[in-house]
Structure formats: structure tokens, C-alpha cells
C-alpha positions in Angstrom: -63.8 -20.6 22.4 -62.2 -21.4 19.2 -60.1 -18.0 18.9 -58.7 -18.5 22.5 -54.5 -19.5 21.3 -51.6 -20.6 23.8 -50.4 -17.1 23.1 -53.5 -15.8 25.2 -52.3 -17.9 28.2 -48.9 -16.5 28.1 -50.0 -12.7 27.7 -52.5 -13.7 30.9 -49.5 -14.6 33.2 -47.4 -11.7 31.7 -49.9 -9.3 32.6 -50.3 -10.9 36.2 -46.6 -10.7 36.7 -46.5 -6.9 35.5 -49.5 -6.3 38.1 -47.1 -8.0 40.9 -44.2 -5.7 40.0 -45.4 -2.4 39.5 -48.4 -1.1 42.1 -49.6 1.1 45.0 -50.8 0.6 48.4 -53.4 -1.9 48.8 -57.1 -1.2 48.5 -58.3 -4.5 49.9 -60.8 -6.2 52.5 -60.8 -8.9 54.7 -58.5 -11.6 54.7 -55.0 -12.0 52.2 -56.7 -14.0 49.7 -60.8 -13.5 48.6 -62.5 -16.0 46.2 -65.9 -14.6 44.6 -68.6 -16.5 42.7 -71.5 -14.5 41.0 -74.6 -15.9 40.0 -75.5 -13.3 37.3 -78.2 -13.1 34.7 -77.4 -10.1 32.1 -79.7 -9.1 29.4 -78.1 -8.3 26.3 -78.7 -5.3 24.0 -77.0 -3.4 21.1 -75.9 -4.5 18.0 -73.2 -6.2 15.7 -72.0 -6.0 12.3 -69.3 -7.6 10.2 -68.0 -6.1 6.8 -66.5 -7.5 3.9 -64.1 -5.9 1.4 -66.8 -4.5 -0.8 -69.7 -4.4 1.8 -69.8 -2.8 5.2 -72.3 -5.4 6.5 -76.0 -4.7 8.0 -76.3 -3.3 11.6 -77.4 -6.5 13.0 -79.9 -6.2 16.5 -79.0 -8.7 19.3 -82.4 -9.1 20.6 -85.1 -8.1 17.2 -82.9 -10.1 14.9 -81.0 -12.4 16.4 -83.4 -13.5 19.0 -81.0 -12.9 22.0 -82.9 -12.8 25.4 -80.8 -13.3 28.2 -82.8 -15.6 29.7 -79.9 -18.0 30.6 -78.0 -17.2 34.0 -74.1 -17.5 34.0 -71.4 -17.8 36.8 -68.8 -15.3 37.2 -65.7 -15.8 38.9 -63.1 -13.9 40.7 -59.7 -14.0 43.0 -58.6 -11.0 44.5 -55.1 -11.1 46.9 -53.7 -8.1 49.1 -49.9 -8.9 48.7 -48.4 -6.1 50.8 -47.5 -3.6 48.2 -51.0 -3.8 46.5 -54.5 -5.4 45.9 -54.7 -7.4 42.7 -57.8 -9.0 41.2 -58.4 -11.3 38.5 -62.0 -12.0 37.0 -63.8 -13.9 34.1 -66.8 -12.5 32.9 -68.6 -14.9 30.2 -71.8 -14.8 28.4 -72.9 -17.3 25.7 -76.5 -16.6 24.0 -78.2 -18.6 21.3 -81.3 -17.5 19.6 -83.2 -18.5 16.5 -85.6 -16.0 14.3 -87.2 -15.8 11.3 -85.6 -12.9 9.3 -88.2 -10.0 7.9 -85.6 -8.5 6.0 -82.2 -9.7 4.1 -79.0 -9.0 6.0 -75.4 -9.0 5.1 -72.8 -10.4 7.9 -69.3 -11.0 7.1 -69.6 -11.3 3.4 -72.6 -13.7 3.3 -76.2 -12.9 2.6 -78.8 -14.2 4.7 -82.6 -13.7 2.3 -85.7 -12.8 4.1 -87.8 -15.2 5.4 -84.8 -17.5 6.3 -84.5 -19.3 9.4 -81.5 -17.4 11.6 -79.9 -19.5 14.0 -77.1 -17.6 16.1 -74.5 -18.0 18.5 -72.8 -15.0 20.8 -69.9 -15.5 22.7 -68.3 -12.8 24.9 -66.0 -12.8 27.1 -64.2 -10.1 29.4 -61.1 -11.2 31.5 -59.9 -8.5 33.7 -56.6 -8.3 35.3 -56.7 -5.0 37.5 -54.1 -3.7 40.5 -56.0 -1.3 43.1 -54.8 1.2 45.4 -55.8 3.1 48.0 -56.3 7.2 47.1 -58.2 8.8 50.2 -59.6 7.6 53.5 -62.2 9.1 55.8 -63.6 7.0 58.4 -65.3 3.9 57.2 -64.9 5.2 53.4 -61.9 4.5 51.2 -61.7 6.0 47.5 -59.5 3.5 45.2 -58.0 3.8 41.7 -58.1 0.8 39.4 -55.7 0.1 36.6 -54.6 -2.7 34.5 -55.4 -4.8 31.5 -58.9 -6.5 30.1 -59.1 -9.2 27.4 -62.1 -8.9 25.2 -63.2 -11.8 23.3 -66.1 -11.8 21.1 -67.2 -14.5 18.6 -70.5 -14.6 16.7 -71.6 -17.3 14.3 -75.0 -16.9 12.3 -76.3 -19.8 10.1 -79.4 -19.3 7.9 -81.6 -21.7 6.1 -83.8 -20.9 3.5 -86.6 -23.1 2.3 -86.5 -23.5 -1.5 -89.7 -25.8 -1.8 -90.3 -29.2 -2.6 -88.2 -30.3 0.4 -85.3 -28.2 -0.9 -83.1 -25.8 1.4 -79.8 -24.0 1.2 -77.9 -23.1 4.1 -75.5 -20.1 4.7 -73.1 -19.8 7.5 -70.6 -16.9 8.6 -68.7 -16.5 11.6 -66.5 -13.3 12.8 -64.7 -12.4 16.0 -63.2 -9.4 18.1 -60.1 -10.8 20.3 -57.7 -8.2 22.0 -56.3 -6.8 24.8 -56.9 -2.9 25.9 -55.7 -1.4 29.1 -58.1 0.0 31.7 -58.1 2.7 34.1 -60.7 3.5 36.9 -62.1 4.4 40.3 -63.8 2.9 43.2 -65.4 3.6 46.6 -65.5 1.0 49.7 -67.5 1.3 52.7 -67.5 -1.1 55.9 -69.5 -0.8 59.4 -69.8 -3.3 62.0 -73.9 -4.0 62.5 -73.7 -6.5 65.3 -71.6 -9.0 67.1 -69.1 -10.2 64.8 -71.0 -9.1 61.8 -70.4 -5.9 59.3 -72.1 -4.2 56.2 -69.8 -3.7 53.2 -70.6 -1.6 50.0 -68.4 -1.7 46.8 -68.8 0.1 43.7 -66.2 0.3 40.9 -65.9 1.9 37.4 -63.3 1.1 35.0 -62.8 1.4 31.3 -61.2 3.2 28.5 -61.7 5.1 25.2 -59.8 2.7 23.0 -57.6 3.7 20.0 -54.9 1.7 19.1 -53.8 -0.8 16.8 -56.8 -2.2 14.9 -59.3 -1.4 17.5 -60.8 2.0 18.5 -64.0 2.8 20.2 -65.0 2.9 24.2 -65.4 0.3 26.8 -66.7 0.8 30.5 -67.5 -1.8 33.0 -69.5 -1.1 36.1 -69.9 -3.0 39.3 -72.0 -2.3 42.4 -72.6 -4.4 45.2 -73.4 -4.9 49.1 -73.7 -7.5 51.4 -72.8 -8.9 55.2 -69.8 -10.5 56.2 -69.6 -12.6 59.2 -66.3 -11.7 61.1 -63.4 -11.8 58.7 -64.6 -14.7 56.3 -67.8 -15.0 54.7 -69.7 -12.3 52.8 -72.5 -12.7 51.0 -75.5 -10.4 49.0 -76.6 -8.9 45.9 -75.3 -6.7 43.3 -75.3 -5.2 39.8 -72.9 -5.6 36.6 -72.9 -3.6 33.8 -70.7 -3.9 30.5 -70.9 -1.3 27.6 -68.7 -2.3 24.7 -68.7 0.2 21.6 -65.8 -1.1 19.9 -64.4 -1.8 15.9 -61.8 -4.1 15.0 -60.3 -3.1 11.5 -58.0 -5.8 11.3 -61.3 -8.3 11.2 -63.8 -5.8 9.8 -65.9 -6.5 13.0 -67.6 -3.9 15.1 -69.8 -4.4 18.4 -72.0 -2.2 20.5 -73.0 -4.0 23.0 -74.8 -3.7 26.6 -74.7 -6.5 29.0 -76.2 -5.9 32.3 -77.8 -7.4 35.1 -78.4 -8.3 38.8 -76.4 -11.1 40.5 -76.2 -12.8 43.8 -72.5 -13.6 45.3 -70.6 -15.2 47.9 -67.3 -14.5 48.5 -64.6 -16.3 51.0 -61.7 -14.4 52.5 -58.7 -16.4 53.9 
């Protein structure tokens, strides 16, 4: 994505270092290191809005106006490690959608006007990179409650391009791009369940809810991430199963004049390798 900069890489490394330094008791699973791959098919919903100095901009619906239907499948990758003094996780959740529609009414986005009847091509990129530390709160038999805290990197980039037919072979093109690129703290709770179900096999269930009411700097709003999953693990090694992931993000960035009220949710199949 164009708005990623070298400073983002440095901040990512600093976040990971901070999580290693300050942590509680671990809340991990099998092995010391766990690598996860998820085949996720989210359905996008909600809207975006981009203002200009004298115009608040139109509320643009992702499905009805931009034609984003979420038919594509994406890969989500994560790594989790138990370091003796805590459990640490980094996950990158990325969504890229492209749509094309004919506008039934004019819209304003980022200071540009897209006229009625224009062919509107849209490109939306949304990436959430999480850096979380997890610790045990309470254990009772096969059930363990855990706390979650850390930082998340929210990035949205939207480009709209409208083409209007002027007749006699003439066309006019209007394009606008706006984005949000912010780091936000995150806090949450989770629960784990593990039970043997046969010779060298076990059932594992896991649920986490993390997010925050955000109000600092230029950004304001709410952010919530929910993950539910269940699977079968062979010994202390491979785990495979299914789950559901939902991201509900309702934030506004005064620095760019952009707001996003987006819900990305869908089921996924996953596999995890423990070492």
C-alpha cells in the first residue's frame, strides 16, 4: 500500500520489543511457537466518507455505491510465541476489494464530485496488523480465561475513479484518493478450552474480543475485533479447524478528513503448526 512508510516498520519493531519487556503470565497453547494460516472470505459492509475544506462529503455505501461484494478469499497469517514471561502474537489481516457501478446520484468524495450516470471504479484496501500480549486471568479445569492488551495498526486506503460519457466519443475522468493510517491501543478478554478426545488427539476452542473506544490525536471512534475458532489438534503439533472473524471499525480521522464505518466479517478455515 502506498501509505506504508519506513517509519511504520520501525514502529512495528518497537511495539514488539515493548510487548517482550512488559508482560504477565503466558496464555498460550501447544508448543513454544505457533504459526497460523487462515483462508478467510469476509463480506464487507458499511460506508466511508471523505471531506474537503468546505464540504463534509457524501456517505458512500460500500455495497450499493461502490459495488464491493466480498466474493474474494484472502489469507490471514499470524505467529504466536510463549516466551516464559508471557504469550505474544502478531497477526496481519488484509482486505482488498474492487468494484464498478453506475452512479444513480451524484456523490462528493475528498473534494471531488462524481456526477450521476458516471461509471465509478473503486478500490478499497483495509489492513489491521495486531501486536498483542496475552496473560492468564483464571483457570478452572480445561477452561482458561485470559486478558489481551497491545497495539493495532489500522490502515485504510480508498481510491474512486469516475468516468462520465460526454457524447460523441468524449469522456471526462475524475479521481480521488483518501486514507487513514493510525496506531491505536487495544485491550480485550478471551477464553480457551482444551479436552482430549482420543489417542493423541484433542479438541481446542478459543474466543477473543479486543478493541477500544478511541479518542486521541486526530482519530476518534470505536474499534472491535472478534475471533472465534474450534479445531482438532494431533498431539502437540498440527491443529486444523474452522472459525469466524469480525472487524467492526467506526473511526474518523480529523487529520485527513476521512471517516470509515466498516464491518468485515466472515468464516474461515485454518491450520496451525506448533513447534
